SEMAR-415821 format. One record per residue (C-alpha): x, y, z; residue number from 1. Coordinates in Angstrom, 3 decimals, padded with zeros to 6 digits. Example, Ala and Ser with C-alpha at 12.3 -4.5 7.8 and 13.67 -1.06 7.14 Angstrom:
% SEMAR-415821
        X        Y        Z num
  012.300 -004.500  007.800   1
  013.670 -001.060  007.140   2
This chain:
% SEMAR-415821
        X        Y        Z num
  120.204  070.670  026.572   1
  117.204  069.085  028.062   2
  113.857  070.232  026.745   3
  112.051  072.869  028.643   4
  109.363  071.474  031.011   5
  105.642  071.992  030.117   6
  104.615  071.597  033.637   7
  102.856  074.615  035.250   8
  104.543  074.351  038.699   9
  106.834  077.090  039.865  10
  109.743  074.728  040.288  11
  109.818  073.770  036.651  12
  109.701  077.328  035.561  13
  112.593  078.262  037.743  14
  114.519  075.224  036.560  15
  113.963  076.311  032.836  16
  115.365  079.891  033.803  17
  118.306  078.453  035.782  18
  119.368  075.937  033.007  19
  119.206  078.730  030.392  20
  121.164  081.133  032.480  21
  123.840  078.588  033.517  22
  124.281  077.731  029.806  23
  124.789  081.430  029.044  24
  127.266  081.851  031.964  25
  129.294  078.672  031.949  26
  128.376  076.410  029.048  27
  129.033  072.713  029.753  28
  129.754  073.212  033.473  29
  127.559  071.841  036.343  30
  124.849  074.237  037.280  31
  125.373  075.897  040.730  32
  122.750  076.785  043.186  33
  123.255  077.917  046.810  34
  121.901  078.378  050.284  35
  123.457  079.913  053.318  36
  122.791  079.104  056.821  37
  124.144  080.627  060.038  38
  124.371  078.291  063.109  39
  124.125  081.209  065.555  40
  121.160  079.466  067.267  41
  118.428  077.127  066.460  42
  118.047  076.948  062.674  43
  114.182  077.382  062.343  44
  111.513  076.531  059.776  45
  111.922  079.966  058.214  46
  115.648  079.235  057.394  47
  114.541  075.896  055.841  48
  113.025  077.874  052.969  49
  116.523  079.232  052.243  50
  117.341  075.553  051.521  51
  114.167  074.020  050.142  52
  113.744  076.548  047.426  53
  117.135  075.799  045.650  54
  116.898  072.126  046.704  55
  113.539  071.673  044.746  56
  114.935  073.531  041.694  57
  118.148  071.635  041.826  58
  116.347  068.293  042.111  59
  114.163  069.208  039.075  60
  117.359  069.923  037.142  61
  118.799  066.500  038.221  62
  115.572  064.838  037.029  63
  116.357  066.227  033.452  64
  119.838  064.536  033.570  65
  121.714  067.837  034.058  66
  124.696  067.931  036.573  67
  123.948  070.405  039.333  68
  125.567  071.246  042.653  69
  123.541  072.632  045.652  70
  126.099  074.451  047.913  71
  125.045  074.998  051.583  72
  127.473  077.484  052.980  73
  127.620  077.161  056.783  74
  128.412  080.657  057.996  75
  130.138  079.443  060.975  76
  132.902  081.910  060.806  77
  130.381  084.784  061.357  78
  130.891  086.666  064.745  79
  128.797  085.598  067.780  80
  126.555  088.565  067.766  81
  124.457  088.235  071.148  82
  123.466  085.600  073.691  83
  120.119  084.250  072.542  84
  117.510  083.834  075.093  85
  115.740  080.555  076.068  86
  118.588  078.032  075.231  87
  119.315  075.519  077.933  88
  122.736  075.730  079.472  89
  123.293  079.386  077.996  90
  123.263  082.501  080.106  91
  124.753  085.916  079.871  92
  127.245  084.915  082.534  93
  128.370  081.842  080.608  94
  128.532  083.277  077.107  95
  128.441  087.126  076.947  96
  132.255  087.014  077.136  97
  132.377  085.409  073.752  98
  130.509  088.069  071.794  99
  132.629  089.105  068.801 100
  134.378  085.700  068.411 101
  133.723  083.184  065.555 102
  130.857  080.879  066.100 103
  133.407  078.013  065.842 104
  135.362  079.585  068.720 105
  132.353  079.847  071.056 106
  131.807  076.975  073.573 107
  128.633  074.883  072.928 108
  125.802  075.152  075.331 109
  126.487  073.293  078.559 110
  125.885  069.666  078.316 111
  126.399  069.437  074.578 112
  128.584  066.658  073.036 113
  129.644  068.924  070.260 114
  132.977  070.904  070.165 115
  131.615  074.431  069.667 116
  128.578  076.520  069.273 117
  128.399  076.277  065.494 118
  128.714  072.398  065.356 119
  125.989  072.159  068.094 120
  123.421  074.048  066.077 121
  124.435  072.553  062.641 122
  123.873  069.101  063.908 123
  120.065  069.064  064.210 124
  119.698  070.629  060.715 125
  122.132  068.326  059.065 126
  120.079  065.282  060.399 127
  116.822  067.018  059.335 128
  118.130  067.535  055.853 129
  119.127  063.971  055.600 130
  115.542  062.884  056.494 131
  114.044  065.357  054.049 132
  116.211  063.942  051.303 133
  118.252  067.039  050.548 134
  121.327  066.452  048.674 135
  124.023  069.168  048.942 136
  127.728  070.067  049.231 137
  128.516  071.547  052.482 138
  130.946  074.411  052.888 139
  132.365  075.546  056.141 140
  133.219  079.242  056.016 141
  135.583  078.659  058.902 142
  137.561  076.138  056.926 143
  137.457  078.262  053.795 144
  138.915  081.357  055.502 145
  141.275  079.741  057.844 146
  142.828  077.483  055.390 147
  143.396  080.452  052.977 148
  140.982  079.245  050.288 149
  139.847  082.823  049.879 150
  143.282  084.520  050.117 151
  143.302  085.929  046.614 152
  139.772  087.109  046.947 153
  140.603  088.827  050.149 154
  143.639  090.489  048.535 155
  141.615  091.485  045.593 156
  138.875  093.074  047.825 157
  141.583  095.012  049.689 158
  143.171  096.288  046.513 159
  139.877  097.464  045.272 160
  138.608  098.811  048.524 161
  137.962  102.134  047.068 162
  135.535  100.713  044.488 163
  133.808  098.743  047.034 164
  133.621  101.812  049.273 165
  132.032  103.900  046.406 166
  129.314  101.357  046.019 167
  128.525  101.112  049.843 168
  128.660  105.036  050.017 169
  125.605  105.132  047.792 170
  123.533  103.698  050.676 171
  125.087  105.528  053.591 172
  123.390  108.353  055.327 173
  124.531  111.677  053.641 174
  126.021  114.405  055.779 175
  123.669  117.057  056.810 176
  124.376  120.696  056.404 177
  126.700  121.735  059.328 178
  126.962  118.205  060.446 179
  129.916  115.876  061.012 180
  131.265  113.349  058.560 181
  128.862  110.893  057.064 182
  127.824  108.050  059.382 183
  127.132  104.524  058.207 184
  123.338  103.767  058.063 185
  122.397  101.893  061.014 186
  121.407  098.237  060.204 187
  117.826  097.570  060.918 188
  117.416  094.965  063.724 189
  114.980  092.989  061.548 190
  117.576  092.621  058.999 191
  120.157  091.629  061.431 192
  117.882  088.803  062.745 193
  116.492  087.665  059.470 194
  119.868  087.914  057.820 195
  121.614  086.022  060.664 196
  119.376  082.853  060.068 197
  119.725  082.944  056.300 198
  123.384  083.159  055.875 199
  123.560  086.981  056.214 200
  125.088  087.385  059.525 201
  124.909  091.241  059.239 202
  127.878  093.324  060.240 203
  129.015  096.825  059.610 204
  130.329  097.760  056.183 205
  134.040  097.568  057.294 206
  136.734  099.480  058.965 207
  136.746  103.345  058.473 208
  139.559  104.617  060.393 209
  142.176  107.326  059.700 210
  143.755  104.995  056.985 211
  140.525  104.958  055.018 212
  138.020  102.307  054.330 213
  138.787  098.532  054.433 214
  136.324  095.681  053.812 215
  138.083  093.147  055.937 216
  137.794  092.444  059.694 217
  140.522  090.495  061.442 218
  139.804  088.557  064.543 219
  142.157  089.945  067.326 220
  145.228  087.981  067.965 221
  144.867  088.517  071.648 222
  141.125  088.280  072.551 223
  140.060  086.551  069.428 224
  137.182  089.064  068.885 225
  136.340  091.170  065.770 226
  136.197  094.492  067.741 227
  139.051  095.514  065.313 228
  139.789  098.321  062.919 229
  142.410  098.103  060.047 230
  144.536  101.246  060.438 231
  146.823  100.776  057.458 232
  147.510  098.469  054.573 233
  150.068  098.294  051.760 234
  149.020  096.887  048.452 235
  152.396  095.966  047.325 236
  153.624  094.171  050.486 237
  150.236  093.315  051.830 238
  151.307  094.537  055.248 239
  148.302  095.298  057.459 240
  148.005  096.906  060.738 241
  145.021  096.673  062.973 242
  143.980  097.652  066.454 243
  141.451  095.938  068.641 244
  139.028  098.341  070.551 245
  138.395  095.687  073.048 246
  141.921  095.356  074.596 247
  143.807  097.803  072.571 248
  145.885  095.128  071.125 249
  147.708  096.132  067.940 250
  149.384  093.796  065.344 251
  151.014  094.246  061.959 252
  150.805  091.198  059.759 253
  151.096  090.262  056.004 254
  147.616  089.656  054.758 255
  149.063  087.381  052.113 256
  150.031  085.002  055.025 257
  147.102  085.828  057.404 258
  144.108  083.601  057.722 259
  142.456  085.003  060.945 260
  139.692  087.184  059.728 261
  137.083  087.634  056.967 262
  135.490  090.052  054.487 263
  132.524  091.983  055.923 264
  129.225  090.508  055.003 265
  128.098  092.826  052.210 266
  131.549  092.000  050.469 267
  131.707  088.380  051.561 268
  128.487  087.353  050.054 269
  128.997  088.585  046.538 270
  132.684  087.347  046.648 271
  131.367  083.727  047.103 272
  128.869  084.281  044.192 273
  131.745  084.977  041.982 274
  134.077  082.366  043.482 275
  131.647  079.522  043.248 276
  129.895  080.684  040.039 277
  126.420  080.584  041.708 278
  123.585  080.898  039.251 279
  120.607  080.641  041.433 280
  120.058  081.762  045.127 281
  116.886  082.877  046.744 282
  117.089  085.599  049.516 283
  114.611  086.579  052.203 284
  112.365  089.557  051.785 285
  114.655  091.541  054.266 286
  117.008  091.736  051.415 287
  114.643  093.588  049.117 288
  115.191  097.148  050.751 289
  117.666  099.672  049.349 290
  121.083  099.119  050.749 291
  120.355  095.444  051.736 292
  123.010  092.726  051.329 293
  121.460  091.413  048.170 294
  120.928  094.631  046.269 295
  124.540  095.885  047.373 296
  125.997  092.580  046.452 297
  124.430  092.788  042.984 298
  126.908  095.679  042.300 299
  129.825  094.465  044.302 300
  129.909  091.062  042.673 301
  131.149  092.773  039.404 302
  134.321  093.805  041.133 303
  135.211  090.223  041.619 304
  134.443  089.358  038.073 305
  131.158  087.533  038.634 306
  127.398  088.034  038.215 307
  124.616  088.110  040.714 308
  122.538  084.888  040.997 309
  118.986  084.940  039.745 310
  116.525  083.806  042.299 311
  113.278  084.951  044.139 312
  112.667  086.760  047.241 313
  111.027  084.315  049.642 314
  108.397  085.192  052.029 315
  108.436  084.256  055.762 316
  107.258  080.984  057.128 317
  105.160  081.120  060.268 318
  103.793  078.742  062.813 319
  100.130  078.409  063.496 320
  099.263  080.815  066.364 321
  102.786  082.449  066.368 322
  104.284  085.524  064.766 323
  107.231  085.299  062.336 324
  110.260  083.549  063.602 325
  113.624  084.863  064.718 326
  116.707  082.838  064.728 327
  118.152  084.885  067.621 328
  115.501  083.482  070.041 329
  115.544  080.081  071.683 330
  112.568  077.848  071.512 331
  111.588  078.571  067.842 332
  110.446  075.452  066.094 333
  113.047  073.840  063.861 334
  112.856  071.421  061.145 335
  113.811  068.628  063.594 336
  110.771  069.696  065.703 337
  108.395  069.532  062.834 338
  109.816  066.063  061.734 339
  108.818  064.626  065.104 340
  105.143  065.275  064.455 341
  104.960  065.030  060.647 342
  106.424  062.667  057.905 343
  109.071  064.252  055.609 344
  106.659  064.041  052.674 345
  104.307  066.283  054.286 346
  106.891  068.931  055.342 347
  108.510  068.793  051.800 348
  104.999  069.264  050.268 349
  104.353  072.606  052.430 350
  107.357  074.206  050.830 351
  106.859  072.680  047.202 352
  103.127  073.684  046.904 353
  103.623  077.424  047.619 354
  105.594  079.760  045.374 355
  108.574  081.293  047.190 356
  106.968  084.658  047.441 357
  103.887  083.245  049.198 358
  103.932  083.017  052.849 359
  102.493  080.078  054.737 360
  102.124  078.479  058.133 361
  103.262  075.156  059.538 362
  100.847  073.636  061.916 363
  101.794  072.488  065.373 364
  098.291  072.789  066.512 365
  094.984  071.049  065.636 366
  095.527  072.305  062.186 367
  097.997  069.580  061.426 368
  094.984  067.093  061.324 369
  093.409  069.188  058.490 370
  096.681  069.398  056.607 371
  097.043  065.547  056.750 372
  093.456  065.176  055.637 373
  094.345  067.398  052.732 374
  097.446  065.423  051.942 375
  095.627  062.110  052.052 376
  092.948  063.509  049.680 377
  095.826  064.510  047.365 378
  097.181  061.039  047.557 379
  093.938  059.616  046.579 380
  093.557  061.872  043.517 381
  097.030  061.002  042.453 382
  096.132  057.204  042.699 383
  092.754  057.570  040.659 384
  094.367  060.073  038.128 385
  092.065  062.927  038.872 386
  094.846  065.184  040.132 387
  095.542  068.620  038.503 388
  098.978  068.951  036.971 389
  100.489  071.439  039.455 390
  099.197  069.448  042.250 391
  100.624  066.383  040.832 392
  104.015  068.088  040.478 393
  104.023  069.231  044.172 394
  103.061  065.649  045.151 395
  105.920  064.206  043.147 396
  108.463  066.626  044.570 397
  107.113  065.715  048.121 398
  107.379  061.944  047.937 399
  110.628  061.394  045.998 400
  113.854  063.140  044.849 401
  115.735  062.572  041.732 402
  117.831  060.014  043.638 403
  115.121  057.916  045.417 404
  111.626  057.675  047.062 405
  111.364  058.805  050.539 406
  110.514  056.047  052.999 407
  106.674  056.123  053.642 408
  104.041  054.608  055.893 409
  102.894  051.323  054.230 410
  099.225  051.755  055.480 411
  098.665  055.525  056.019 412
  095.599  055.568  058.311 413
  094.080  059.059  058.992 414
  096.470  061.214  061.164 415
  093.429  062.363  063.187 416
  092.402  058.850  063.971 417
  095.953  057.781  064.932 418
  096.339  060.921  067.149 419
  092.894  060.117  068.894 420
  093.888  056.423  069.530 421
  097.251  057.522  070.804 422
  095.701  060.008  072.924 423
  093.227  057.497  074.533 424
  095.722  054.616  074.890 425
  098.654  056.786  076.155 426
  100.867  055.008  073.507 427
  099.984  051.393  074.754 428
  100.982  049.253  071.750 429
  098.718  046.384  072.477 430
  095.577  048.528  072.937 431
  096.537  050.586  069.839 432
  096.671  047.528  067.835 433
  093.341  046.308  069.051 434
  091.664  049.556  068.361 435
  093.194  050.101  064.892 436
  092.480  046.504  063.879 437
  088.799  047.140  064.705 438
  088.632  050.060  062.307 439
  088.350  047.849  059.397 440
  087.380  044.318  060.363 441
  087.567  043.066  056.715 442
  091.209  044.120  056.629 443
  092.411  043.979  060.143 444
  095.728  045.452  061.031 445
  098.269  042.752  062.153 446
  101.228  044.787  063.076 447
  101.793  048.557  064.145 448
  104.795  048.631  061.779 449
  102.261  049.081  058.901 450
  101.161  052.342  060.388 451
  104.613  053.584  061.193 452
  106.112  056.205  061.010 453
  102.869  058.074  060.794 454
  101.678  056.612  064.119 455
  104.847  057.650  065.886 456
  104.412  061.181  064.530 457
  100.806  061.285  065.772 458
  101.881  060.061  069.162 459
  104.623  062.577  069.494 460
  102.103  065.420  068.432 461
  099.773  064.337  071.229 462
  102.484  064.162  073.986 463
  104.301  067.309  072.986 464
  101.833  069.635  071.499 465
  098.514  069.065  072.938 466
  097.975  070.739  076.431 467
  097.303  068.292  079.336 468
  093.806  069.836  079.825 469
  092.984  068.946  076.202 470
  094.017  065.325  076.496 471
  091.353  062.597  076.541 472
  090.808  060.732  079.836 473
  088.212  057.970  079.771 474
  086.114  057.628  082.860 475
  086.732  054.681  085.131 476
  083.323  054.677  086.657 477
  079.903  055.655  085.365 478
  078.631  059.169  086.074 479
  075.773  057.967  088.130 480
  074.396  061.539  088.839 481
  074.161  062.391  085.185 482
  072.683  059.090  084.087 483
  069.974  059.382  086.964 484
  069.029  062.824  085.745 485
  068.294  061.708  082.096 486
  064.752  061.869  080.836 487
  063.093  059.020  079.114 488
  064.268  060.223  075.622 489
  067.782  060.478  076.828 490
  067.733  056.954  078.340 491
  066.111  055.548  075.103 492
  068.769  057.168  072.982 493
  071.476  055.390  075.018 494
  069.888  052.066  074.924 495
  069.487  052.306  071.224 496
  073.183  052.937  070.879 497
  074.110  050.042  073.196 498
  071.819  047.688  071.226 499
  073.524  048.540  067.963 500
  077.264  048.241  069.103 501
  077.807  044.605  068.185 502
  076.231  044.878  064.597 503
  078.126  048.204  063.902 504
  081.589  047.440  065.412 505
  083.717  048.993  062.915 506
  084.592  052.611  062.148 507
  082.060  053.077  059.319 508
  079.410  051.039  061.261 509
  079.806  053.168  064.272 510
  079.735  056.282  062.247 511
  076.309  055.192  060.830 512
  075.155  054.313  064.386 513
  076.028  057.472  066.351 514
  074.715  059.644  063.506 515
  071.592  057.431  063.228 516
  070.331  057.232  066.838 517
  068.957  060.766  066.697 518
  067.303  060.101  063.470 519
  065.540  057.116  064.759 520
  064.606  058.852  067.892 521
  062.879  061.476  065.623 522
  061.057  058.823  063.836 523
  063.185  058.886  060.717 524
  065.110  056.144  058.829 525
  068.905  055.780  059.841 526
  069.872  057.024  056.429 527
  067.555  060.066  056.401 528
  069.126  063.423  055.250 529
  069.830  065.688  058.204 530
  067.641  068.756  058.806 531
  068.624  071.797  060.907 532
  066.465  070.398  063.719 533
  068.199  067.044  063.427 534
  071.613  068.505  063.472 535
  070.690  070.162  066.826 536
  069.476  066.817  068.146 537
  072.741  065.092  066.961 538
  074.935  067.746  068.766 539
  073.068  067.261  072.043 540
  073.334  063.582  071.774 541
  077.064  063.685  070.928 542
  077.617  066.144  073.913 543
  075.922  063.712  076.203 544
  078.120  060.718  075.071 545
  081.311  062.887  075.499 546
  080.318  063.871  079.053 547
  079.459  060.179  079.923 548
  082.733  058.840  078.444 549
  085.432  061.543  078.922 550
  083.627  064.156  081.242 551
  083.916  066.924  078.516 552
  081.475  067.881  075.785 553
  083.927  067.517  073.094 554
  086.778  064.930  072.260 555
  088.078  062.586  069.577 556
  085.518  061.696  066.877 557
  082.877  059.523  068.578 558
  083.347  056.424  066.298 559
  086.992  056.457  067.075 560
  086.449  057.038  070.759 561
  083.880  054.137  071.015 562
  086.386  051.819  069.281 563
  089.143  052.964  071.612 564
  087.046  052.528  074.804 565
  085.946  049.056  073.806 566
  082.362  047.698  073.774 567
  082.485  046.232  077.253 568
  083.584  049.472  078.768 569
  081.167  051.567  076.698 570
  078.288  049.420  077.960 571
  079.645  049.942  081.572 572
  079.700  053.721  081.384 573
  076.477  054.124  079.531 574
  074.185  051.506  081.064 575
  070.897  052.966  082.312 576
């Protein structure tokens, strides 16, 4: 066995535990970690934690030369629970009739090129996982159930339905004195929604009709929905009778030959743990309450001869300025959305640097610029050897997997600079290249390919995430009224700036110039340390420049803005 890692990051610690547990349970066999995703709607960035946590652990195990499988179960045989809001081409009129059918039997949203609902919503996630470098073995639960792969497990569950019922009964609401028979505890809506996105498409506990309890739900042979109750079952012949409450259709079948149904969720999940030999699988915080799928599954898995996986409860992932996400609602940010505005390395890093039980936010607002600044500082520390061990480990997991390094931007200029330039030029390549080349005249940029894909991500952020009223529009003509209203000091400061443009025409030079003008106006040297009074003067001067250049009192960093506008146009707009 590989030696235990001495690194201090959470991934290595979990890898140590998983390797030891796998050796105890199944010596010599590949280590199995698992995730579950329900394509019931957009698969959002909260769901991605269900994948990234085991992915990072599996990847660490691979780095140590140990064979590992990361299973992703697509819960595409779950029932279509409700019509999600905010999805183009989907209305109550078009899709409410399909509630209760398997996700693979529901039509895709209007205009989709995919054959059904599940495939439509899987597609974007599959593409995003490829871009993120996630290696996995996909499992379609539709294929597993309809091809009879789980037949023996289904028959076993039905044979031991009394044992399963006894476990579930521990968590059902007990009968009150003088009341009616015990009722199943209602599933909390938060668990339904959180579970739906993480593979736990929450359902009832099973059929409880006159014939007793049954942990199996057939899909109706007439309407195709799961509004069914098993009314009788014979263990010897496997003959099963069910009735559909939707259309009163009744059918008697041999379960040993019947593949149109599935185990209820709280039985299905532990069955799969045992069937696949899963050693590690995280679960959402919604599973931590008594009677939740994970806790109940920990008891039911023994009925199938297996053990519950080890794994942490993971915290919610949020979006800057938004509440926690729900996969049942349209319009929630997905991994594909995030990858349009940030490189895969940054997104991987956000999941790798935080322990699973720590919540964090993914920025779609101005905060993304600060995150990129933080990432670039980390890269610089890695390059000069000053990085701390845990930070180095998170960086390594972000930029490469055990298989390969992720493609990266050859010359990663600051994201905020690229965004500002993209804002000002409206994506005009020739103008963008001119401005970026002027940033460092000693090493001028010769092709935009050197700053891609980061440049593309910054352009996408500007065009899709920045409101129109916050975009930068450079004046076409000077603000004659404002210029004529300036006092002698204001005019002198503008002349001083214009006189220094040619000798300071680089990003560093213009930074020195714009901060230095108020110092010189105050009788100080350009490199004098700022005082509180000087900072006030600088802010006043900057606000004036913004008003003269872009009609607002704020905007992109002034040195970048000046480079983007160009010396000739700056002279035209600031001439006094």
